[in-house]
C-alpha beads as a LAMMPS data file, in Angstrom:
LAMMPS data file: protein, C-alpha beads

120 atoms
119 bonds

1 atom types
1 bond types

-500.0 500.0 xlo xhi
-500.0 500.0 ylo yhi
-500.0 500.0 zlo zhi

Masses

1 110.0

Atoms # bond

1 1 1 -288.493 148.188 5.535
2 1 1 -287.139 148.552 2.070
3 1 1 -283.928 146.406 1.313
4 1 1 -282.504 144.910 -1.240
5 1 1 -283.934 141.313 -1.956
6 1 1 -284.334 138.631 -4.149
7 1 1 -287.000 136.316 -3.887
8 1 1 -285.696 132.922 -3.390
9 1 1 -289.059 130.510 -2.833
10 1 1 -292.199 131.744 -5.000
11 1 1 -294.196 129.656 -3.183
12 1 1 -293.379 131.059 0.518
13 1 1 -291.950 134.281 -0.276
14 1 1 -288.684 133.808 1.171
15 1 1 -285.954 136.229 0.343
16 1 1 -282.608 137.108 0.626
17 1 1 -281.701 140.238 1.437
18 1 1 -279.038 142.632 1.368
19 1 1 -278.340 144.006 4.970
20 1 1 -275.533 146.193 3.860
21 1 1 -275.143 149.555 1.878
22 1 1 -273.261 148.519 -1.591
23 1 1 -276.531 149.021 -3.398
24 1 1 -274.279 148.455 -6.351
25 1 1 -273.115 145.101 -5.208
26 1 1 -276.989 144.139 -4.550
27 1 1 -278.075 145.462 -7.942
28 1 1 -275.596 143.384 -9.682
29 1 1 -276.543 139.574 -7.653
30 1 1 -279.834 140.174 -9.234
31 1 1 -281.386 142.221 -5.794
32 1 1 -284.199 144.928 -6.137
33 1 1 -285.680 147.846 -3.745
34 1 1 -288.376 146.129 -2.259
35 1 1 -290.421 145.877 1.018
36 1 1 -289.548 143.405 3.587
37 1 1 -289.656 141.984 6.832
38 1 1 -288.099 139.346 9.046
39 1 1 -290.199 136.648 10.704
40 1 1 -289.167 135.016 14.271
41 1 1 -287.580 132.418 12.840
42 1 1 -285.171 135.263 11.457
43 1 1 -285.779 134.331 7.704
44 1 1 -286.903 137.494 5.575
45 1 1 -290.196 137.446 3.609
46 1 1 -291.476 139.744 0.989
47 1 1 -293.952 142.327 3.394
48 1 1 -297.142 140.623 4.175
49 1 1 -295.726 136.879 3.614
50 1 1 -293.717 136.325 7.151
51 1 1 -295.341 133.622 9.083
52 1 1 -297.203 134.400 12.288
53 1 1 -295.039 132.538 15.844
54 1 1 -297.027 129.466 16.469
55 1 1 -298.375 128.649 19.886
56 1 1 -296.055 126.757 22.283
57 1 1 -297.340 123.245 22.707
58 1 1 -298.306 121.906 25.908
59 1 1 -294.669 120.254 26.103
60 1 1 -292.870 123.292 25.470
61 1 1 -295.055 125.481 28.185
62 1 1 -294.007 122.627 30.684
63 1 1 -290.387 123.227 29.983
64 1 1 -290.657 126.419 30.268
65 1 1 -292.463 126.438 33.441
66 1 1 -289.624 123.926 34.765
67 1 1 -287.171 126.161 33.664
68 1 1 -288.817 128.986 35.435
69 1 1 -289.480 126.800 38.843
70 1 1 -285.879 125.891 39.056
71 1 1 -283.861 129.563 38.200
72 1 1 -286.755 131.352 40.423
73 1 1 -289.044 129.392 42.953
74 1 1 -286.250 126.787 44.150
75 1 1 -283.570 129.122 45.366
76 1 1 -286.399 131.047 47.607
77 1 1 -287.550 127.435 48.601
78 1 1 -283.799 126.663 49.273
79 1 1 -283.226 129.746 51.409
80 1 1 -286.613 128.601 53.195
81 1 1 -284.755 126.024 54.346
82 1 1 -281.806 127.441 55.628
83 1 1 -283.561 129.807 57.591
84 1 1 -285.341 126.759 58.796
85 1 1 -282.305 125.204 60.421
86 1 1 -281.642 128.096 62.350
87 1 1 -282.914 129.693 66.006
88 1 1 -286.107 130.538 65.497
89 1 1 -286.181 133.311 66.403
90 1 1 -289.430 136.025 65.866
91 1 1 -287.061 137.922 63.113
92 1 1 -286.281 134.461 61.390
93 1 1 -290.253 133.403 61.780
94 1 1 -291.045 136.902 59.886
95 1 1 -288.331 136.248 56.745
96 1 1 -289.424 132.859 56.727
97 1 1 -293.423 133.910 56.560
98 1 1 -291.808 136.996 54.218
99 1 1 -290.237 134.337 51.582
100 1 1 -293.391 131.579 51.447
101 1 1 -295.200 134.696 50.611
102 1 1 -292.854 135.369 48.066
103 1 1 -292.363 132.404 47.056
104 1 1 -296.020 131.890 46.169
105 1 1 -296.579 135.217 44.160
106 1 1 -293.581 133.859 41.988
107 1 1 -295.521 130.680 41.436
108 1 1 -298.463 132.983 40.469
109 1 1 -296.545 134.855 38.426
110 1 1 -294.811 131.984 36.478
111 1 1 -298.444 130.747 35.746
112 1 1 -299.581 133.655 34.192
113 1 1 -296.198 133.915 32.234
114 1 1 -296.551 130.450 30.823
115 1 1 -299.974 129.756 30.626
116 1 1 -300.541 126.285 29.263
117 1 1 -303.281 126.430 25.806
118 1 1 -306.907 125.682 26.736
119 1 1 -308.780 123.087 24.795
120 1 1 -311.752 124.129 22.372

Bonds

1 1 1 2
2 1 2 3
3 1 3 4
4 1 4 5
5 1 5 6
6 1 6 7
7 1 7 8
8 1 8 9
9 1 9 10
10 1 10 11
11 1 11 12
12 1 12 13
13 1 13 14
14 1 14 15
15 1 15 16
16 1 16 17
17 1 17 18
18 1 18 19
19 1 19 20
20 1 20 21
21 1 21 22
22 1 22 23
23 1 23 24
24 1 24 25
25 1 25 26
26 1 26 27
27 1 27 28
28 1 28 29
29 1 29 30
30 1 30 31
31 1 31 32
32 1 32 33
33 1 33 34
34 1 34 35
35 1 35 36
36 1 36 37
37 1 37 38
38 1 38 39
39 1 39 40
40 1 40 41
41 1 41 42
42 1 42 43
43 1 43 44
44 1 44 45
45 1 45 46
46 1 46 47
47 1 47 48
48 1 48 49
49 1 49 50
50 1 50 51
51 1 51 52
52 1 52 53
53 1 53 54
54 1 54 55
55 1 55 56
56 1 56 57
57 1 57 58
58 1 58 59
59 1 59 60
60 1 60 61
61 1 61 62
62 1 62 63
63 1 63 64
64 1 64 65
65 1 65 66
66 1 66 67
67 1 67 68
68 1 68 69
69 1 69 70
70 1 70 71
71 1 71 72
72 1 72 73
73 1 73 74
74 1 74 75
75 1 75 76
76 1 76 77
77 1 77 78
78 1 78 79
79 1 79 80
80 1 80 81
81 1 81 82
82 1 82 83
83 1 83 84
84 1 84 85
85 1 85 86
86 1 86 87
87 1 87 88
88 1 88 89
89 1 89 90
90 1 90 91
91 1 91 92
92 1 92 93
93 1 93 94
94 1 94 95
95 1 95 96
96 1 96 97
97 1 97 98
98 1 98 99
99 1 99 100
100 1 100 101
101 1 101 102
102 1 102 103
103 1 103 104
104 1 104 105
105 1 105 106
106 1 106 107
107 1 107 108
108 1 108 109
109 1 109 110
110 1 110 111
111 1 111 112
112 1 112 113
113 1 113 114
114 1 114 115
115 1 115 116
116 1 116 117
117 1 117 118
118 1 118 119
119 1 119 120
């Protein structure tokens, strides 16, 4: 996208970018209109020079999975355990079975969402 910008690092092509509409000001501080893009890290680069987001490490994926299990699976497990404390009527048994299936599906979805990197 075209924006007023000034390259501040010739090696990496990182830019300062004017995000407003005051073109006279941007020109007065040495910016010119050029094609730029914003990278995953929030920095602006000359178009075509933005770095790609690196693949997450195994440790980062483990942390993401751990958070997902705590936030998405553990509440279902707690609900199952609470129902286990009640009289085991057919309705309660059916609800527990439904929650167990939901929990299993959630675990599989988390594994798909955060796959571990494969070694070559």
